N, C-alpha and C positions, 0 to 999 in steps of 0.2 A: 532553543527555539523561542521565538516571540510571535505573538499574534496581535495585529493591530485591527481593532474593530472600526470600520469606517461608518457604515450605516446599514441598517436592515440586515441582509445576508451578505453584504459586501465586506470583505475583510482581506487582510494581507498576512500570509504565513511567511515568516522570516526564518530561513534555515541557512546559516552560514552566509555565503554571498548571493544566495538565491532569495528572491522576494516574490512570492506567488500570490497574485491577485485572484480572489475567488468571487465569481458571480457579480460583475461590475454593473450596478445601477448608479449612473453618474449624473442623472438629471438634476437640475436645480429644483428647489421647492415649488410644488404646484404645477410642474410642466407636464405631468402625465394625468390621465383621466382617473375619476373615482372608481373604486371597486365595490362600493356599497351605494345603491341607488334608492333604497327604501328606508333608510335610517334617519331621514329628515335633515341630514348634514351634507351629503354628497361631497365630501372632502376630496379635493384633488391630491394627487400623489407626486412625489413623496411629500409627506406632511412636514418635514424638516429639511433644511439644507444640509449638504455635506459639511463636516466639521472643518475648522480652519486648518487642521493638520493634514487634510486630504491632499493638497497640492504637493507638499513635500513627500508624503508617503507614496503617492502615485509616481513621483519622480524616481523612486527606488526600484520600481517593479521590473522584474526580468522575465516573468512568465505569467500566464493566466490559466485558470482552471475553471471549467464550466460544469455545473451539476445538471442543469436543464435550461432550455432557452426557447422552446417552440410553443405554439398555441397561445401566444400573447403573454407569456410570463415575463413582463417587462421589469418586475421587481428583482429579477436575477440577471437579466441582460437587456438593457434598454437601448434606444437609438443613440443616446449619448455615449454609452459604453461601447457600442459597435463602432461608432465613429472614432473614438479614442484608440481602440484596438486596430482599426484600419489604418489610422495615421501612424501609429507607432510600429506596426507590423511585429509586435511581440508574439512569440510562440503561444498559441492557444491550444491547450490540452483538453480533450473532450472525448466522449464516447463515439464509436462509429455511427451511432444513430444520429448524432448532432453534427457530424463532420460536414456532410454535403450542404446542409442548411447554412452553416457558418462560412464555408468556402464560397458559396454563392454571394455572400455579403462582403467578399474581399478580405477576409481575415486570414492570417498566417496559421492555418490549422495543422495541428499535430495529433491526429486521433490515436487513441489507445488501440492496440490490436484487437481483433475479434476474440471472443472468449475472454473478455476483459473482467469477468467476475472472478477469475483466478489471478494470483499475484503476477504482475508484469514489472519489468525493469522500469525504474523511475529514478533518474540520475544515478547515485550510488546505491540506492535502495530499491524499494518495491512499492507498488500501488495496486489496489484492487477496488472494485466497485461493490456497492451494496444497494440492492434495489429499494427505492423509496415507494411509499404508498401515500400519495398526495391527496388524501381524502377517499371516502368510500361512497357507495350508493350512486345515485344519479349524478351528483357533483363529481364524484371520483371518475366516472366514465368520461367526463369532459376534460379532465385535467391531463397535463403532461407530467408523468410521474418521476422521470429522471432517476438519478443515482446519488448515493453518498460515496465517499472515498475513505479508505483506510490507507494512510501513508506511513511507511516504515523507512526510516533513514538511520544510518549508523550513528550511534552516540546521542540519539534524540528519542524522546518518548514517542510511542506510536500515537498517531493522530487520526481520529475518526471525525470527518466532516459529514454530519448525518444527512445533509441535503434537506429538501422539503418533504417531511414525512410525519405521519402520526406514529404513535408507539405501537408497532405491530409485533406479532410473534416472531417474524423474521428479524426485526431489529433487536428484540429482546434476546433471541438466541445468539445473534451475532455478537452482541456486547458481552453476554455471559461467557461465550467461548473465547473471545480474543482479549477482553478487558484492556482496551486501549488506555494509555496513560493520560490522554487528553481527548475529550469528546466535545465537539461544538454542535449544539442542537438548536433547532428553530423553536422558539418559545412563545410566540405571539398569539397563539390560539386563533389563527386566521379563520374566518368564515365569511361566506357571501350572504346575500339576503335569504337564501334558502339552503338547506342542508346543514351538516355538522361541521366540526373542525376539520381543516385540511392540513394543519400542522399541529405539533404538540402545543398544548396549553399548560396551565399551571399543574394540573393533576398528572399529566403525562410526564412533565419535566421532573416532578418529585419522584414518580415511580422510576423513571430512568436513572435519576441520581442515586436512589437507593440501590438499584441493580448494579450500577457501575462502581468500580473501586477507585477509579482515578478522578481527575479533575474534570468537571463539567462546565463548559462555557455556554451561556445562553445568549442568543442574539435573535434577530428578526423582531425587534421590539421598538415601539414608539416611532415608527417611520412610515408605515403604510396604513391606509384608512380602514382596512378590514382586520387589523390586528389589535384587539382590545386590551391585551395583557400589558401591564406597566412594569417597569423595573422595580418600583417600590413594592408592588403586589407580589412579585416573584421572590424578592429577597425576604419579605415577611414570611411567605410560605416555606422558604428554605429554613428559616430559623425555627418555625413550628415543627418541621419535619426532622430537625436535627442534622441537616446536611449542609448547613451554611458554610462550613469550612472548606467544602469541596465544590460548592456552586459559585461560580464567578459570573457576574452580570456587568460587563464593561459598558462604560459610556461611549458614545460615538467619539472617535478620535483617540481613545485610550489604547495603550499598548500593554499587553500582559507578558510577563516572563513566565514560561511554563517548562 
């Protein structure tokens, strides 16, 4: 298995001849609105362009997997991503909750069956969803919480794509029970002008990595204006916590062998 980090939460999981694009935000730098209005910067998004490797990597893609896409969550599926999926007509795998929304936008949707929190057939293996908590309190009530995915394929490490979530008891229990070989977690510490973190930040990622026994891949970094955590900061925290050998923080465009 290989994982290519494109930008933010957008990555490609390479499993044999299948290349699964996750949460495509494909906009050029600055094409999308700011997510912080009171910080004195009002940076437009994304704050960086896609890496030069993106064109070749996207040319390999055979399927797409969506964790969440409604309520304006353009950092996981933006208009450019929708247009690309509409033009290519690649199969788009998603929850039943998102299926109608995506079908109305002309995408080739292949929803998971109802009862999708249980293992379902996924190519030669299985997939199941894990509920995300994309923030709590007032902000949490406004968010689209979505899901993460546990993917199990023959001859490959179990892969947990956490989706946009803070570190909740549900996530802790799931990881403790299943101990995936590879976990991809959102690490940017995103927050709006009000309220707390809506995804994991440095402390949550360290706690998650200590809890997990496998490799942890951190993304959702240095691409969106409401994510303050940097790669340098996260790597330094990993060294202090003694987990740096299991914590990977890929650059945009980098492909990891896992």
